[in-house]
C-alpha positions in Angstrom: -19.2 5.8 7.9 -19.7 2.4 6.3 -17.2 2.0 3.3 -17.3 -0.9 0.9 -14.5 -3.4 1.3 -12.2 -3.6 -1.6 -11.6 -6.8 -3.6 -8.2 -8.1 -4.9 -9.2 -6.9 -8.3 -9.3 -3.3 -7.1 -6.1 -3.5 -5.1 -4.3 -5.3 -8.0 -5.4 -2.6 -10.4 -4.1 0.2 -8.2 -0.8 -1.6 -7.7 -0.4 -2.3 -11.5 -1.2 1.3 -12.3 1.6 2.4 -10.0 4.1 0.0 -11.5 3.1 1.2 -15.1 3.4 4.9 -14.2 6.8 4.4 -12.4 8.2 2.4 -15.4 6.9 4.9 -18.0 8.2 7.9 -16.1 11.6 6.2 -15.3 12.0 5.3 -19.0 11.1 8.8 -20.1 13.6 10.4 -17.8 11.0 12.1 -15.7 11.4 13.2 -12.1 10.3 10.3 -9.9 10.1 12.2 -6.6 6.3 12.5 -6.8 5.7 9.0 -7.8 5.0 6.0 -5.4 8.2 4.0 -5.3 7.3 0.3 -6.1 10.4 -0.9 -4.3 9.6 0.9 -0.9 7.9 -1.2 1.8 4.2 -1.4 1.6 2.3 0.3 4.4 -1.2 -0.6 5.6 -3.2 2.0 7.4 -5.3 0.9 10.5 -7.0 3.8 12.2 -4.4 6.6 12.6 -1.4 4.3 12.3 0.6 2.7 9.4 2.2 -0.7 9.6 4.7 -2.4 7.2 3.5 -5.5 5.4 5.5 -8.6 6.6 3.9 -11.1 4.2 0.8 -11.9 2.2 -1.0 -14.8 0.7 -4.1 -16.8 0.5 -6.0 -18.4 3.3 -8.8 -20.8 2.5 -10.3 -20.4 6.0 -10.9 -16.8 5.2 -11.8 -17.2 1.6 -9.4 -14.4 0.5 -6.1 -12.8 0.3 -4.5 -12.1 3.7 -2.0 -9.3 4.5 0.1 -9.8 7.6 1.6 -6.7 9.1 4.5 -6.1 11.4 3.5 -5.5 15.1 4.9 -1.9 15.5 3.5 1.1 13.6 6.0 3.0 11.5 3.9 6.1 11.0 0.9 8.1 12.2 -1.6 10.2 10.2 -2.4 13.5 11.7 -5.1 15.1 9.5 -3.9 14.5 5.9 -0.2 14.3 6.9 1.7 11.1 7.5 4.5 11.4 10.1 7.2 8.8 10.4 7.6 7.3 13.9 
């Protein structure tokens, strides 16, 4: 499978949509249990494992935005289920 890499525009739009939905639902007094919590640590999936983001920023040598993850995984995907380690 050859999937297209995503640009910062795509990632930023997804993150902005999450923040907008969280804020709208919180202000309206809705149940937030099914929303993505924007204050929770960000997880990056690599293969079957998820790693917390440690830092991020630009790197001119790679002509793009770089996300640095912690070394140890915090979760594993089994099928469609994410299991905390």
